C-alpha positions in Angstrom: 3.8 64.4 95.4 6.6 67.0 95.8 10.2 66.5 95.0 11.2 66.6 98.7 8.3 64.2 99.6 9.8 61.7 97.1 13.3 62.1 98.7 12.0 61.0 102.2 12.1 57.2 101.3 15.8 57.6 100.3 18.0 57.6 103.5 21.0 58.7 101.6 19.5 62.2 101.5 19.7 62.3 105.3 23.3 61.2 105.7 24.3 64.9 106.2 22.4 67.4 107.9 22.7 69.9 110.6 23.6 67.5 113.2 26.3 69.3 114.9 25.8 70.6 118.7 25.8 74.4 119.5 27.5 73.4 122.7 29.5 70.7 123.6 31.3 72.0 126.7 29.7 71.9 130.1 28.2 68.5 129.3 28.1 65.3 131.5 29.4 63.3 128.7 32.7 65.4 128.4 33.1 65.5 132.3 36.0 63.5 133.7 36.3 65.4 136.9 36.3 63.8 140.3 33.5 65.8 141.7 31.0 65.8 138.7 31.2 69.5 138.1 30.4 69.4 134.5 29.9 72.8 134.1 33.3 73.9 135.0 35.4 70.6 133.6 35.0 71.9 130.3 33.8 75.8 129.6 33.5 78.3 126.9 37.0 79.7 127.1 39.0 76.5 127.1 36.8 75.0 124.4 38.9 76.3 121.5 41.7 74.3 122.8 40.3 71.0 124.0 39.4 68.2 121.9 36.1 66.7 122.9 35.6 62.8 123.2 32.0 62.4 122.3 31.0 65.0 119.9 31.6 68.4 118.1 30.2 71.9 118.3 30.0 74.7 115.8 27.9 77.7 114.3 25.4 76.6 111.7 27.5 73.2 111.5 26.8 70.3 109.4 28.2 66.7 109.6 27.6 63.1 108.7 25.2 60.8 110.6 28.4 59.4 112.4 30.0 62.7 112.8 33.4 61.5 111.2 33.7 65.1 109.2 32.2 68.5 110.2 31.6 71.9 108.5 31.1 74.9 110.3 31.5 78.6 110.2 34.2 80.9 112.0 34.1 84.7 112.1 36.3 87.5 113.5 35.3 91.2 113.5 39.0 92.0 114.3 37.9 93.3 117.8 36.9 90.1 119.9 39.4 88.3 122.1 38.9 85.2 120.0 37.3 83.5 116.9 33.6 83.2 117.1 33.7 79.4 116.3 30.9 78.8 118.9 27.9 80.3 120.5 28.7 81.9 123.9 26.5 81.4 127.1 26.5 81.5 130.8 26.8 78.5 133.0 24.4 77.5 135.6 26.3 79.3 138.3 26.9 82.5 136.2 23.2 83.0 135.1 20.9 84.4 137.6 18.3 82.3 136.2 20.3 79.4 135.1 22.4 78.6 132.0 21.5 80.7 129.1 22.8 81.2 125.3 23.6 84.8 125.0 23.7 85.3 121.0 20.8 86.0 118.4 20.5 83.3 115.8 17.4 82.2 114.0 16.4 79.1 112.4 14.5 80.2 109.1 14.3 77.3 106.8 15.0 73.5 106.6 13.5 70.4 104.7 13.2 66.8 106.2 16.2 65.7 104.0 18.0 68.7 104.7 18.2 69.3 100.9 17.8 73.2 101.7 18.6 74.8 104.9 18.9 78.5 105.9 19.8 80.2 109.3 20.8 83.7 110.4 23.2 84.8 112.9 23.6 88.3 114.2 27.2 89.0 114.8 28.4 92.2 116.5 31.1 94.5 114.8 32.4 95.6 118.3 34.1 93.3 120.9 31.7 90.7 122.1 30.9 91.7 125.7 31.9 88.4 127.4 33.0 89.8 130.6 30.0 92.3 130.8 27.5 89.2 130.5 29.0 87.2 132.9 29.4 90.0 135.6 25.9 91.7 135.3 24.2 88.3 135.4 26.1 87.1 138.4 25.5 90.4 140.1 21.7 90.1 139.7 19.5 88.0 141.8 16.5 85.5 141.3 14.2 88.5 141.3 15.9 90.4 138.7 15.5 90.0 134.9 18.3 88.4 132.8 21.1 90.6 131.4 20.7 89.9 127.7 23.1 90.6 124.7 20.7 93.6 123.7 21.0 95.1 127.0 24.7 95.7 126.6 24.1 98.1 123.8 26.1 96.0 121.4 23.5 96.5 118.8 23.0 100.0 119.2 23.8 102.2 115.9 23.0 98.8 113.9 26.8 97.9 114.3 26.5 94.3 113.4 26.4 91.9 110.5 23.5 89.6 109.4 25.1 86.6 108.5 23.0 84.0 106.7 24.1 80.8 106.0 22.2 78.7 103.5 22.9 75.1 102.3 21.6 73.2 99.2 22.3 69.6 98.2 23.0 68.9 94.8 23.1 65.2 95.8 23.5 63.4 99.1 27.3 64.0 99.0 27.6 67.2 97.1 26.6 70.2 99.2 26.4 73.8 98.1 27.1 76.6 100.9 26.2 80.1 100.6 27.2 82.7 103.1 25.5 86.1 102.8 27.0 89.0 105.0 25.0 92.3 105.4 26.4 95.3 107.0 23.7 96.9 108.9 25.8 100.0 110.1 26.6 103.5 108.5 30.1 102.5 108.3 32.2 99.9 106.6 33.4 97.1 108.8 36.0 94.3 108.5 35.2 90.8 108.9 37.2 87.6 108.6 35.2 84.6 107.3 36.6 81.2 108.2 34.5 78.3 106.8 36.2 75.4 108.3 36.1 71.5 107.9 37.6 69.2 110.5 37.5 65.4 111.6 35.9 64.4 114.8 39.0 63.0 116.8 38.5 59.1 116.7 42.3 58.4 116.9 43.5 59.6 120.2 41.6 57.5 122.7 43.5 54.2 122.2 41.0 52.0 120.1 42.6 52.6 116.6 45.2 54.7 115.1 43.9 55.6 111.7 44.1 59.3 111.1 42.6 61.0 108.2 44.0 64.0 106.4 43.1 67.4 104.9 45.6 69.0 102.6 45.7 71.6 99.9 47.8 71.3 96.8 45.8 73.8 94.4 44.4 77.5 95.2 40.9 77.6 96.6 40.4 73.9 97.2 41.1 71.7 100.2 41.3 67.8 99.8 39.3 65.5 101.9 41.0 62.3 102.6 39.0 59.9 104.9 38.4 56.2 104.1 34.8 56.5 105.4 33.7 60.0 104.2 32.6 60.4 100.5 33.5 63.8 100.3 36.8 64.4 98.1 37.2 68.4 98.1 36.0 71.5 99.7 35.9 74.4 97.1 36.0 78.1 97.6 34.8 80.6 94.8 36.2 83.6 96.7 40.0 83.8 96.2 41.2 82.6 99.7 44.4 81.0 101.4 43.8 77.6 103.1 45.2 77.2 106.9 45.6 73.9 108.7 46.2 72.5 112.1 45.0 69.4 114.0 41.9 68.5 116.2 44.2 67.9 119.2 44.0 69.3 122.6 46.7 72.1 123.5 47.7 70.6 126.7 50.3 73.2 127.4 47.6 75.8 127.4 45.0 73.7 129.2 47.2 72.0 131.8 50.6 73.5 131.6 51.9 70.0 130.3 53.8 69.2 127.1 52.1 68.6 123.8 52.7 65.5 121.9 51.6 66.9 118.7 53.0 70.5 117.2 49.6 71.9 115.9 46.4 72.0 117.9 42.9 72.6 117.8 43.1 76.3 118.6 45.8 76.9 116.0 43.7 78.6 113.4 42.6 80.9 116.2 46.2 82.0 117.3 47.4 82.6 113.8 44.5 84.6 112.9 44.4 86.7 115.9 47.9 86.8 116.8 49.8 86.0 113.7 51.5 83.1 115.2 52.8 81.0 112.2 54.1 78.3 114.4 50.4 77.5 115.2 49.4 76.3 111.7 51.1 73.6 109.7 53.4 75.2 107.0 53.0 71.9 104.9 49.6 72.6 104.4 47.8 69.5 105.9 46.3 68.6 109.2 42.8 67.4 110.7 41.1 70.8 110.8 41.3 73.4 107.8 39.8 76.7 107.1 39.6 79.1 104.1 40.9 82.6 105.3 38.7 85.4 103.6 39.7 88.7 105.1 37.1 91.4 103.9 36.0 94.8 104.5 32.0 95.0 104.0 31.0 98.4 103.0 28.3 100.4 105.0 24.6 99.1 104.4 25.8 96.5 101.6 25.9 92.8 101.4 28.4 90.3 99.9 28.0 86.6 99.2 30.4 84.0 99.5 30.1 80.5 98.0 31.5 77.2 98.6 30.9 73.6 97.6 31.7 70.3 99.5 31.8 67.6 96.9 32.6 63.8 96.3 33.8 65.1 92.7 36.8 66.4 91.3 35.2 69.4 89.7 36.9 71.8 87.1 34.2 74.3 87.5 32.5 73.9 90.9 30.3 76.9 90.7 29.0 76.9 87.3 25.8 75.2 88.4 25.5 76.8 91.8 22.8 79.1 91.3 20.7 76.6 89.2 20.9 74.1 92.1 20.2 76.6 94.7 17.2 78.1 93.0 15.9 74.4 92.6 16.2 73.3 96.0 14.7 76.6 97.3 11.8 76.1 95.0 11.4 72.3 96.1 11.4 73.4 99.7 8.6 76.2 98.8 6.4 73.5 97.1 6.9 71.0 100.0 5.7 73.5 102.4 3.0 74.7 100.3 1.6 71.2 100.2 2.0 71.1 104.2 0.3 74.4 104.6 -2.2 74.2 101.7 -5.2 74.9 104.2 -3.6 77.8 105.8 -4.7 81.2 104.4 -3.1 83.5 106.8 0.4 84.4 105.8 1.7 85.1 109.2 0.6 81.4 110.3 2.5 80.2 107.6 5.7 82.1 108.6 5.4 80.8 112.4 4.8 77.3 111.3 7.5 77.1 108.8 9.9 78.5 111.2 8.7 76.3 113.9 9.5 73.1 111.4 12.8 74.7 110.8 13.7 74.9 114.2 12.6 71.2 114.6 14.8 70.0 111.9 17.9 72.1 112.8 17.8 70.7 116.4 18.4 67.4 115.2 22.0 66.3 116.5 24.5 63.6 116.4 24.5 62.3 120.0 27.3 59.7 121.1 27.5 58.5 124.5 28.8 55.1 125.8 28.6 55.1 129.6 30.7 52.0 130.0 33.7 53.5 128.3 33.0 57.0 130.1 33.2 55.3 133.7 36.0 53.0 132.7 38.2 55.5 130.7 39.8 55.3 127.4 43.1 53.2 126.9 45.2 56.1 126.2 43.8 58.5 128.6 44.3 58.9 132.4 42.3 56.4 134.4 39.0 58.3 135.7 39.1 58.8 139.5 37.2 56.2 141.6 34.6 59.0 142.8 33.3 58.7 139.0 31.7 55.4 140.0 29.3 56.9 142.4 28.6 60.4 140.9 26.1 59.7 138.1 24.6 57.0 135.7 26.9 54.4 137.1 23.9 51.9 136.9 23.5 52.6 133.0 26.5 50.9 131.8 24.7 49.3 129.1 23.7 52.6 127.5 25.7 53.3 124.2 24.1 56.0 122.2 25.3 56.6 118.7 22.4 58.2 116.7 20.7 61.2 115.1 18.4 62.5 117.9 15.8 65.3 118.1 17.2 67.8 120.8 15.1 70.1 123.0 17.8 73.0 122.2 21.2 72.2 120.9 22.7 74.9 123.3 20.9 74.7 126.5 19.7 71.2 126.2 22.0 69.3 123.6 21.0 66.0 125.3 17.8 64.4 124.9 15.0 64.1 127.4 12.6 61.3 126.7 9.3 62.9 127.5 10.5 66.0 125.5 11.1 63.7 122.5 7.7 62.2 122.7 6.3 65.5 122.2 8.8 66.3 119.3 7.6 63.4 117.3 4.0 64.8 117.0 5.4 67.7 115.1 7.8 65.5 113.1 5.1 63.4 112.0 3.4 66.1 109.9 6.7 66.4 107.6 8.7 63.2 108.4 6.5 60.5 110.0 9.4 57.8 109.4 11.8 59.8 111.3 9.3 60.2 114.1 8.7 56.7 114.4 12.4 55.9 114.4 12.9 58.3 117.2 10.0 56.8 119.3 11.3 53.3 118.8 15.0 54.4 119.6 14.3 54.9 123.1 13.0 51.4 123.4 16.3 49.7 121.9 18.3 47.6 124.2 21.1 50.0 124.2 19.0 52.7 125.6 16.2 51.1 127.8 17.2 49.9 130.9 17.3 45.8 131.5 14.9 46.7 134.3 12.4 48.2 131.6 13.1 52.0 132.5 13.6 54.5 129.6 16.4 56.9 130.1 15.4 60.4 131.2 18.5 62.6 130.5 22.1 62.6 130.8 22.3 64.5 134.1 20.6 61.5 135.6 19.4 58.8 133.4 17.5 57.3 136.4 15.4 60.4 136.9 11.7 59.8 136.0 9.8 61.6 133.0 6.1 61.4 132.8 5.3 58.2 130.7 4.0 59.7 127.6 5.9 57.5 125.2 2.9 54.9 124.4 0.7 58.2 123.8 3.1 59.7 121.4 3.5 56.2 119.6 -0.2 55.7 119.1 -0.6 59.5 117.8 2.3 59.1 115.3 0.9 55.8 114.2 -2.4 57.2 113.5 -0.9 60.3 111.7 1.4 58.1 109.6 -1.6 56.0 108.7 -3.6 58.9 107.7 -0.8 60.2 105.4 0.2 57.1 103.8 -3.1 55.3 103.8 -1.9 52.1 105.3 -1.0 51.2 109.1 2.4 50.5 110.1 1.7 47.7 112.4 5.3 46.4 112.7 6.2 49.6 114.0 3.2 49.6 116.6 3.7 46.3 117.5 7.6 46.4 118.2 7.4 49.3 120.4 4.3 48.1 122.2 6.2 45.1 123.2 8.8 47.1 124.7 6.5 49.3 126.4 5.1 46.4 128.3 8.5 46.2 130.2 8.5 49.9 130.9 4.9 49.7 132.2 6.0 46.7 134.3 9.0 49.0 135.8 6.5 51.8 136.7 4.2 49.3 138.6 7.2 47.5 140.2 9.2 50.8 141.1 6.8 53.7 141.5 3.9 52.1 143.4 5.7 52.0 146.9 2.9 51.0 148.9 1.2 48.8 146.2 -2.0 50.8 146.4 -2.1 51.8 142.6 -1.0 55.3 143.7 2.3 56.2 142.1 5.1 58.6 143.5 7.4 59.5 140.3 9.3 62.1 141.7 9.6 65.5 140.1 8.1 64.1 137.0 9.7 66.6 134.7 7.8 69.5 136.3 10.8 70.7 138.2 9.7 73.1 140.9 6.0 72.8 140.8 5.5 71.3 144.1 6.0 72.6 147.7 9.3 71.1 147.9 11.7 68.9 145.8 9.5 65.9 145.0 12.5 64.0 144.3 13.9 64.0 147.7 13.0 61.6 150.5 10.7 63.1 153.2 12.6 63.4 156.6 10.3 61.2 158.8 9.4 58.4 156.4 6.2 60.1 155.1 5.6 59.1 151.4 4.1 61.7 148.6 1.1 60.2 147.2 1.0 62.2 143.7 -2.0 63.2 141.8 0.0 63.5 138.6 1.9 60.5 138.9 -1.1 58.4 139.6 -2.9 60.2 136.8 0.2 59.8 134.3 -0.1 55.9 134.9 -3.8 56.1 134.4 -3.2 57.6 131.0 -0.5 55.2 130.2 -2.9 52.3 130.9 -5.4 53.7 128.6 -2.7 54.4 125.9 -1.5 50.8 126.2 -5.0 49.6 126.0 -5.7 51.6 122.9 -2.5 50.3 121.1 -3.7 46.6 122.2 -7.1 47.3 120.6 -5.7 48.6 117.4 -3.4 45.5 117.3 -6.4 43.0 118.0 -8.2 44.1 115.0 -5.5 42.2 113.0 -4.2 39.8 115.8 -7.0 38.7 118.2 -4.3 37.5 120.6 -3.9 41.4 121.7 -7.5 41.3 123.0 -6.2 39.8 126.5 -3.6 42.6 126.5 -6.3 45.2 126.1 -8.2 43.6 128.9 -5.2 43.7 131.2 -4.8 47.4 130.7 -8.5 48.1 130.8 -8.6 46.6 134.4 -5.4 48.1 135.3 -6.7 51.5 134.5 -10.1 50.6 136.5 -7.9 49.7 139.7 -6.0 53.1 139.3 -9.0 55.1 138.9 -10.5 53.4 142.0 -7.5 53.9 144.0 -7.7 57.8 143.5 -10.8 57.5 145.2 -10.3 54.9 147.9 -6.7 55.3 148.8 -5.9 53.2 152.1 -8.2 51.8 154.6 -10.0 55.0 155.3 -11.1 55.4 151.8 -9.2 58.7 151.5 -9.2 60.2 147.9 -6.8 62.4 146.0 -9.9 64.2 145.0 -10.7 67.0 147.5 -14.7 67.3 147.9 -14.2 70.5 149.8 -12.2 72.3 147.0 -13.2 69.9 144.3 -9.9 69.6 143.0 -7.0 67.0 142.8 -4.1 67.2 145.1 -0.9 65.6 146.5 -1.1 64.1 149.6 1.4 63.2 152.2 0.9 59.7 154.2 2.6 59.1 157.5 3.9 55.9 158.7 0.8 55.8 160.9 -1.4 55.8 158.1 -2.6 59.6 158.2 -3.2 61.6 155.3 -2.9 65.2 154.7 -3.6 67.0 151.5 -1.0 69.7 150.1 -3.9 72.1 149.0 -1.8 73.9 146.2 -3.7 74.3 143.0 -1.1 73.5 140.2 -1.7 71.7 136.9 -0.8 68.7 138.9 -4.5 68.6 139.7 -5.4 68.8 136.1 -3.3 66.1 134.8 -6.2 63.6 135.6 -7.9 65.1 132.7 -5.5 63.3 130.4 -6.5 59.9 131.3 -9.6 59.7 128.9 -10.5 57.3 126.1 -13.7 56.7 124.1 -14.4 53.5 122.6 -17.2 52.9 120.0 -19.5 50.1 120.7 -18.8 49.2 117.0 -15.2 48.3 117.7 -16.2 46.2 120.7 -18.3 43.9 118.6 -15.2 43.1 116.8 -13.3 42.2 120.0 -15.5 39.6 121.8 -13.0 38.5 124.4 -12.4 42.0 125.4 -16.2 43.1 125.3 -17.0 40.0 127.7 -14.6 41.1 130.0 -15.8 44.6 130.2 -19.4 43.4 130.4 -18.3 41.2 133.2 -16.5 43.8 135.2 -19.6 46.1 134.9 -21.9 43.6 136.0 -19.8 42.0 138.9 -17.5 44.8 140.2 -19.8 47.5 141.3 -17.0 49.4 142.8 -15.4 49.8 139.4 -18.5 50.0 137.2 -19.1 53.6 138.2 -15.9 54.5 136.5 -17.1 53.4 133.0 -19.9 55.8 131.7 -22.1 54.7 128.7 -23.8 57.2 126.5 -26.3 56.7 123.6 -25.7 59.0 120.8 -29.0 59.7 118.6 -30.3 56.3 119.5 -27.5 54.6 117.6 -23.8 53.9 118.4 -22.9 53.4 121.9 -19.8 55.1 123.4 -17.9 53.8 126.2 -15.8 56.5 128.2 -13.0 55.6 130.4 -11.8 58.5 132.3 -10.7 59.3 135.8 -13.4 62.2 135.4 -16.9 61.8 135.3 -19.4 64.6 134.3 -19.4 66.7 137.6 -15.7 66.3 138.3 -14.7 67.3 134.8 -17.1 70.6 135.0 -15.5 71.4 138.4 -11.9 71.0 137.4 -12.9 73.0 133.9 -14.4 75.6 136.3 -10.9 76.2 138.1 -8.9 75.7 134.6 -11.0 78.2 132.6 -11.2 80.8 135.4 -9.0 83.9 134.6 -8.6 84.5 138.0 -6.8 81.2 138.4 -5.3 79.1 135.6 -6.6 80.7 132.2 -4.4 83.2 130.5 -4.7 85.0 127.3 -1.9 82.9 126.1 -2.9 79.3 127.4 -3.2 77.5 130.7 -0.8 78.4 133.4 1.1 75.9 135.6 -0.1 77.4 138.8 -3.2 79.1 139.9 -3.0 83.1 139.9 -4.5 83.3 143.3 -0.9 82.5 144.9 0.1 85.8 143.3 -0.9 88.1 146.4 -1.5 85.3 149.0 1.2 82.5 148.7 0.7 79.0 149.7 2.2 78.3 152.9 2.6 75.1 154.9 4.7 73.7 157.7 6.0 70.3 157.6 8.4 68.7 160.2 9.4 71.8 161.7 10.1 73.5 158.1 8.2 76.5 156.7 7.5 76.1 152.9 5.6 78.5 150.7 4.9 78.7 146.9 4.1 81.9 144.9 2.6 82.5 141.6 5.8 83.4 139.4 4.6 84.0 135.9 8.0 83.9 134.3 11.4 83.2 135.4 11.9 81.2 138.7 12.6 83.0 141.9 14.5 80.1 143.4 17.6 78.0 142.7 15.5 74.7 142.6 16.5 72.4 139.7 19.3 75.2 138.7 16.8 78.0 138.6 16.5 77.8 134.6 13.1 76.1 134.7 9.7 77.4 136.2 6.4 75.5 136.6 5.1 77.8 139.2 3.0 80.1 136.9 4.3 80.2 133.3 2.5 78.5 130.3 4.1 75.3 129.0 3.2 73.9 125.7 3.2 70.2 126.3 0.7 70.3 129.1 -1.7 72.8 127.2 -1.4 70.4 124.5 -2.5 67.3 126.1 -5.3 69.4 127.7 -6.6 70.5 124.2 -6.4 66.8 122.9 -8.1 65.7 126.0 -11.0 68.2 125.7 -11.4 66.9 122.2 -11.8 63.4 123.2 -14.1 64.3 126.0 -16.2 66.2 123.5 -16.3 63.2 121.4 -18.1 61.2 123.9 -20.4 64.0 125.5 -21.3 65.5 122.1 -22.1 69.1 121.5 -24.9 69.2 124.2 -22.2 69.2 127.1 -21.7 72.9 127.7 -19.3 74.6 130.2 -19.0 78.1 131.2 -16.1 79.8 129.3 -14.3 81.8 130.7 -15.7 81.1 134.1 -17.9 83.9 135.4 -18.4 85.3 131.8 -21.8 83.9 131.5 -21.0 82.5 128.2 -21.2 78.6 127.3 -19.2 76.7 124.9 -18.9 73.1 124.0 -15.7 71.1 124.8 -14.4 71.3 121.2 -15.0 75.0 120.9 -12.9 75.4 124.3 -10.1 73.4 122.8 -10.0 75.2 119.5 -10.0 78.4 121.6 -7.3 77.3 123.8 -5.2 76.5 120.7 -5.9 80.0 119.4 -4.5 81.3 122.9 -1.2 79.5 122.5 -0.9 80.9 118.7 -1.3 84.4 120.0 2.1 84.0 121.5 3.8 83.9 118.1 1.3 85.5 115.8 1.2 89.2 115.2 -1.7 91.1 117.1 -3.6 94.1 115.7 -0.5 96.4 116.3 1.8 94.1 114.6 3.5 92.9 117.6 4.3 89.2 118.9 3.8 88.5 122.5 6.9 86.2 122.4 8.9 89.4 121.8 7.2 91.5 124.4 10.4 92.3 126.6 12.1 94.2 123.9 10.4 96.9 121.9 13.1 96.7 119.1 12.3 93.0 118.4 8.6 94.1 117.8 9.3 97.0 115.4 12.7 96.6 113.6 12.2 95.1 110.2 15.5 93.2 110.9 14.1 91.3 114.1 10.3 91.2 114.1 9.6 88.6 111.7 12.4 86.1 112.9 10.8 84.0 115.7 12.1 82.4 118.7 10.3 79.3 120.3 11.3 79.4 123.8 11.0 76.6 126.5 7.9 78.4 128.1 6.1 81.6 128.3 5.2 84.4 130.6 1.8 83.4 132.4 0.3 87.0 132.0 1.8 88.5 128.7 3.1 85.6 126.8 6.7 86.6 126.3 9.5 84.0 125.8 11.0 82.7 128.9 13.9 80.2 129.5 15.8 78.3 126.7 15.4 80.7 123.6 15.7 77.9 121.0 13.9 75.1 122.5 11.6 74.5 119.4 11.5 70.9 120.8 8.3 70.7 122.5 7.2 74.2 121.6 7.3 72.9 118.1 3.9 71.6 119.0 2.6 75.2 117.4 2.9 73.4 114.2 0.2 71.1 115.1 -1.9 73.5 116.6 -1.5 75.6 113.5 -2.7 73.0 111.2 -5.9 74.1 109.6 -8.9 73.9 111.7 -11.0 71.8 109.3 -8.4 69.4 109.0 -8.0 68.9 112.7 -11.6 68.2 113.1 -11.9 65.9 110.0 -9.0 64.0 111.5 -10.1 64.1 115.1 -11.5 60.6 115.4 -8.8 59.1 113.5 -6.0 60.7 115.5 -7.2 61.7 119.0 -10.5 60.6 120.0 -11.9 57.2 119.4 -10.4 53.8 118.5 -12.4 53.0 115.3 
């Protein structure tokens, strides 16, 4: 066991971590406007002067798990109009493809206890082109590419700094910080470095008036005084002065109203840029403080600056600095060497380790109490009455105060429940306890709605995400059991009990017609449909969703699987397994027999699953648009071995009774003899013929299959868009392999062609489960039309390799993810730094959307696990309950 592995059981080592958001402005929880326009209530330019209510932001910041104190980095190149204290990006209205960060930073390393962390920020030496980025992107339309930072020419002639920020913990409350700056240009360049500490403002809202204090009495040391923070001192090795202000809003600047305090959040900015002595405290104390280091970095040279935040009074704080840095770096290397022991390709190790780093860096302190947000704080103005009707007014119980894995701490610095489920698969490989905690978190009373709904995301907690939580719970449970050798039944049972409530909510709220056909709204797939699937149809029609129904079939099987596992230790769960077994059968039957006329969401003409519209008169009409919605029925699959049925007599008896007495349902359960021995039972929405017909579409390179994975929409709509008229309105959908060409859902997310990791990952796992049932004899043409046949496991492995090709170097040393910019392919200072985007171009694999959404794209970590280990663990992890 490595030293890092040993530390995982000590929660104190996780007390401090990279839990600071990259953006707090423009968020719902910081929005107190009358109209709910979160993007404009707080913005980038006012962020330096406004004190936040619910959290803090910074560049490469760290904080404690309740964010009482924060450390982050400020920079100034002596040309920018403001200190670089936060990453810049566009609001939803400013970007021609939605909100987007316009900076280059890379997460390079991190351990689960954050004992060693490293990231890189590329800071231009010339004035940052804020206005140019806004103007050009505002002028561009949906059919134009985004205007990125590199397009401005700011990195021409290498006029930028590589700023590496590295942390190493001596102990849980003794942290070393190394900032290494390299001038990449041919000329010397000035740089002001401002390592900054501050306290989150907990005293201005009218609940308590305790105000902590930062001060300085000796050179190169800032004293930390907070009754709940263990740190005592912040040391700088470089000779530097300390400057102080307060984490208080500058009301005069923001609102042209008087300030009650003399020193404000933007005081250090105003002093450094403009020399305004009155903006910093001459008595050297406050609630925000920076060391001021004014340097000139010689051409093509580097300089390192060292700092320490400690709970000790140290006479020689940097005496053991190099020793501990080297030790923690070695321990990180040892930890990942153990994780990657079966990987032999160095580039795969590099990609996987940076993906793990991105997952860990995207952990964030998330604080949001909706009751207080709606009501307002005692010392603040009462929110406008309109706030009660704008959003989230029916989630007054929600009170979040936790470290949560975010999709992306700039574009998505708020959790999305179905994203988190996928995150936990990656986390389970390096920190299964954290993965389990995350999954349990969303089922707690102060997250889950009293009616059983899981919160979606802060823009609308009542929206509906695909119900993949149970799937993730069981996956993480089995991975954890495999790693530790013992099953965590307490975790499995406690989450299962809460998911019973959530399953009931789905049945009660989303099966509108009571026919086991589910209408879940957009279900996280944003603009994939013909129209906004969250909207009510104008003439009372209802949308019968193939994916909503399939997700619920999958959910039923996931709950059955968990119940079967628990029943092996407590036979009372056999009856629960029976309940979900039968529920699955009724949903499966409904897909084929919807309504009195036995209408089916399976279209025999096209041999594909489609959404359908049902009118008030009971007429049904297919929406014959081939999207991954029609592939999602594949996810509802489970294989049960006869061996396990013998251990569960109640469940087996009920299964046998159904097969014997309910002929209309019996055909949905296939039985297969393997080598005359173990019998395997297949529960699936797809029997052999339909599976092959779906795969014929999915594996067709003219339709769904790309060199880089499975597309979200068939490529056949590239030249001939899908068109339909409904209620006098014309609708069309075109294959759009990259950025969205419409403003639907903000325009920053597109499901009409690109490759998305979560769906591809579920496809791979489903194929593996089908393979376990059908055995190697079940062959499918792959790719369709090639004349070559493969079994389902071989196809699953091949799809994983296609996804991996997005990040791995090809024969020319290029990475598809970087396809848009040649410099990112060839420049030694860019080419091996990986960005894990939100989704990927359906034809060439380049990154699209949020550039740091390692979240669910972090699934590449699991895909890159050694092939032999994947196969050895397939039964335990994905395929059969045994």
